[in-house]
C-alpha positions in Angstrom: 1.6 -76.0 255.2 0.2 -74.4 252.1 -1.9 -76.7 250.1 -1.0 -76.8 246.4 -3.3 -75.6 243.7 -4.8 -78.2 241.3 -2.0 -78.3 238.8 -4.0 -80.5 236.4 -6.4 -77.7 235.6 -6.2 -75.6 232.5 -7.6 -72.0 233.0 -8.7 -70.0 230.1 -8.9 -66.1 229.9 -10.4 -64.0 227.2 -7.8 -61.7 225.6 -9.6 -60.1 222.6 -7.4 -58.4 220.1 -4.2 -60.4 220.8 -2.8 -62.2 217.8 -2.5 -66.0 217.9 0.7 -67.2 219.6 0.6 -70.9 220.3 4.0 -70.8 222.0 2.6 -68.4 224.6 -0.8 -70.2 224.9 -2.8 -67.5 223.0 -5.3 -68.9 220.4 -8.5 -67.4 219.0 -8.6 -64.6 221.5 -8.1 -66.8 224.5 -5.1 -67.3 226.8 -4.5 -70.6 228.6 -2.6 -71.2 231.7 -1.9 -74.5 233.6 -2.5 -74.9 237.3 1.3 -75.1 237.7 1.7 -71.7 236.1 -1.0 -70.2 238.2 0.4 -71.6 241.4 3.8 -69.9 240.7 1.9 -66.6 240.7 -0.3 -67.1 243.7 1.6 -69.3 246.2 4.3 -66.7 247.1 1.7 -64.1 247.7 -0.5 -66.5 249.7 2.5 -67.5 251.8 3.2 -63.9 252.7 -0.4 -63.2 253.7 -0.5 -66.3 255.9 2.7 -65.3 257.6 1.3 -61.8 258.3 -1.9 -63.2 259.6 -0.1 -65.6 261.9 2.2 -62.8 263.0 -0.8 -60.6 263.9 -2.4 -63.4 265.9 0.8 -64.0 267.8 1.3 -60.3 268.5 -2.1 -59.8 270.2 -1.1 -62.0 273.2 -4.9 -62.6 273.6 -7.4 -65.1 272.5 -8.4 -64.5 268.8 -11.9 -65.6 267.9 -12.0 -64.8 264.1 -10.0 -63.6 261.1 -11.9 -61.2 258.9 -10.9 -61.2 255.2 -11.6 -58.1 253.3 -10.5 -56.5 250.0 -10.6 -58.1 246.5 -8.1 -60.9 247.2 -9.7 -61.4 250.6 -12.6 -63.0 248.9 -10.5 -65.7 247.3 -11.6 -69.2 248.4 -8.1 -70.7 248.0 -6.6 -68.0 250.3 -9.4 -68.5 252.8 -8.9 -72.3 253.0 -5.1 -71.9 253.2 -5.4 -69.5 256.1 -7.9 -71.8 257.8 -5.5 -74.7 257.5 -2.5 -72.7 258.8 -4.0 -71.3 262.1 -5.6 -72.7 265.2 -8.8 -74.6 264.2 -10.7 -72.7 267.0 -10.2 -69.4 265.1 -13.0 -68.8 262.6 -12.0 -67.4 259.1 -14.7 -65.1 257.8 -15.4 -63.4 254.5 -18.0 -60.7 255.4 -20.7 -59.7 252.8 -19.4 -57.1 250.4 -15.9 -57.6 251.9 -14.3 -56.8 248.6 -15.3 -53.2 248.9 -14.6 -52.8 252.6 -11.3 -51.0 252.2 -12.8 -48.5 249.7 -15.9 -47.9 251.8 -13.7 -47.3 254.9 -11.6 -44.8 253.0 -14.7 -43.1 251.7 -16.3 -42.9 255.2 -13.1 -41.3 256.6 -12.9 -38.8 253.7 -16.6 -37.8 254.1 -16.2 -37.4 257.9 -13.4 -34.8 257.3 -15.4 -32.9 254.7 -18.7 -33.0 256.7 -18.2 -32.9 260.5 -21.8 -33.9 261.0 -21.3 -37.2 259.2 -21.2 -40.1 261.6 -17.5 -41.1 262.2 -15.9 -44.4 262.6 -12.6 -44.0 264.6 -10.0 -46.5 265.4 -9.1 -45.9 269.1 -5.9 -47.9 269.0 -4.0 -50.5 266.9 -1.2 -53.0 267.5 2.3 -52.1 266.4 3.5 -54.5 263.7 7.2 -53.9 264.3 9.7 -52.4 266.8 10.6 -48.7 266.2 13.4 -46.8 267.9 16.8 -45.2 267.7 20.4 -45.9 268.9 21.6 -44.0 271.9 24.5 -43.9 274.4 23.5 -45.5 277.7 25.1 -46.2 281.0 26.7 -49.7 281.1 24.6 -52.3 282.9 26.3 -55.6 283.6 22.9 -57.4 283.8 21.9 -56.1 280.3 25.1 -55.3 278.3 28.1 -57.3 277.2 31.3 -56.0 278.8 33.0 -56.1 275.4 30.6 -53.5 274.1 31.4 -50.9 276.8 33.7 -47.9 276.7 34.7 -45.1 279.0 32.8 -41.9 278.8 35.1 -39.0 279.9 32.2 -36.5 280.3 30.2 -38.6 282.8 33.2 -40.5 284.1 31.6 -43.9 283.7 31.3 -46.9 281.4 28.8 -46.5 278.5 27.5 -48.5 275.6 25.6 -47.8 272.4 22.3 -49.6 272.5 18.7 -49.3 271.3 16.0 -47.0 272.7 12.7 -48.4 271.4 9.9 -45.9 271.1 7.4 -48.6 270.7 7.6 -52.4 270.6 5.9 -54.9 268.4 2.5 -55.9 269.8 2.1 -52.7 271.9 -1.1 -50.6 271.5 -0.8 -47.6 269.2 -3.1 -44.6 269.7 -3.6 -42.5 266.5 -3.4 -38.7 266.2 -1.8 -38.3 269.6 1.9 -37.2 269.8 4.3 -38.4 272.4 7.9 -37.3 273.0 11.2 -38.9 273.9 14.1 -36.8 275.3 17.7 -37.1 274.1 20.9 -35.2 274.2 24.3 -35.1 272.5 27.7 -34.1 274.1 31.0 -33.1 272.5 34.1 -31.3 273.7 34.2 -27.5 273.3 37.8 -27.9 272.0 36.3 -29.7 268.9 34.3 -26.5 268.1 30.6 -26.0 267.5 28.8 -28.6 265.3 26.8 -27.6 262.2 24.0 -30.0 263.0 22.8 -32.9 265.1 21.1 -35.9 263.6 19.2 -38.9 264.8 18.3 -42.1 262.9 14.9 -43.7 263.2 15.3 -47.5 263.0 12.9 -50.4 262.9 13.0 -54.2 263.4 10.4 -56.6 262.0 11.0 -59.4 264.4 9.2 -62.0 262.2 9.6 -64.8 264.8 8.7 -62.6 267.8 12.0 -63.1 269.6 11.8 -59.6 271.1 13.5 -56.3 270.4 17.3 -56.6 270.4 19.4 -54.6 272.8 21.9 -53.5 270.1 21.4 -52.2 266.6 23.1 -55.2 265.1 21.4 -57.6 267.6 18.7 -58.9 265.2 21.2 -60.1 262.6 21.5 -63.9 262.5 18.6 -64.5 264.8 16.0 -64.8 262.0 17.8 -63.6 258.9 16.7 -60.1 259.4 18.2 -57.2 261.4 17.5 -53.6 262.5 16.9 -51.5 259.4 17.2 -47.7 258.8 13.9 -46.0 258.3 14.6 -42.3 258.3 17.0 -39.6 259.5 16.1 -36.4 261.4 18.5 -33.4 261.3 18.6 -30.1 263.2 20.7 -27.3 261.6 22.7 -25.6 264.4 24.8 -23.4 262.1 22.5 -20.4 262.7 22.7 -20.6 266.5 25.4 -18.4 268.0 28.1 -20.4 269.8 27.4 -18.4 273.0 23.9 -19.8 273.1 25.0 -23.4 273.2 24.9 -24.9 276.7 28.3 -25.7 278.1 29.1 -28.0 281.0 32.2 -29.2 282.8 32.8 -32.9 282.5 34.1 -35.3 285.1 37.4 -35.1 283.4 37.6 -31.3 284.0 37.1 -30.3 280.4 34.3 -28.2 279.0 31.6 -29.7 276.8 28.8 -28.6 274.6 25.5 -30.3 275.6 22.5 -30.1 273.2 19.2 -31.4 274.6 16.4 -32.2 272.0 13.2 -34.2 271.6 11.9 -36.6 269.1 8.2 -36.2 268.7 6.2 -39.1 267.2 2.6 -39.0 265.9 0.9 -42.1 264.6 -1.7 -41.6 261.9 -3.8 -44.2 260.0 -1.6 -44.2 256.9 1.8 -43.1 258.2 3.9 -42.1 261.2 5.4 -38.6 261.5 8.7 -38.0 263.3 9.9 -34.5 264.3 13.2 -33.3 265.9 12.5 -30.5 268.3 15.2 -28.2 269.7 14.3 -25.5 272.3 10.7 -25.7 271.1 11.5 -25.3 267.4 10.8 -28.2 265.0 13.9 -28.4 262.9 13.0 -31.4 260.8 10.2 -33.8 260.3 9.7 -36.9 258.1 6.7 -39.2 257.4 7.5 -42.9 257.3 5.6 -46.1 257.2 2.6 -46.6 259.5 3.3 -48.9 262.5 
């Protein structure tokens, strides 16, 4: 429960140079706002910060001893007390000395360490993923996991399949920076349909604000918490320059010939972003930078 600001207060700000406008609260170079007006500005922001803090605490799945508040707004007493009232009383809420410059000093230290290798480095070994990230694929139908109504017959493999989510990383999982890892995928289509000009793969994410877990299907998050799986980026490999004879062909269970294209999605997590690359036969055909996890 967010405690309301003192709405009886009148706060005055110096605004030199502005002409008097009593209707807007400007008089003799000063601007006046009521506590009610200030609360309309701050409370939505404070509510979002509190939700993020509680989400991070829940995502750790471990005992949390303290919440450290840094940055300019992190030194705000009202924010501190609101967070303190919104989390477990055993968790200490701390505002470190010079916390308002912590973000700038951290960025400066990182920049200096790159310019001067002899400079002492501070490196984050791992972080915790804030959301689920993955892609939609075609999987073998599993009666223990999938709804029968979502299945269809795959002529190539001669078995029931479904379209479901393949999650690269789930919310709360540890994330190691500057180290790439790869997921393997493939696409299949009939030779009779002719060669395709490209293959594409969508990168999707799910915020999971109530920690209900990553959904099995792309539309599985809708209705559970008002959210849903959202599109983050698209990776595309141009196959038009590859001779048809070089595309791998295989005979399906139905006796027909199919093209099969195997490719990888390579993911690298950095401090400020995540880089995704689509790799086909060792060649990076496309890469995009998206939000950090």
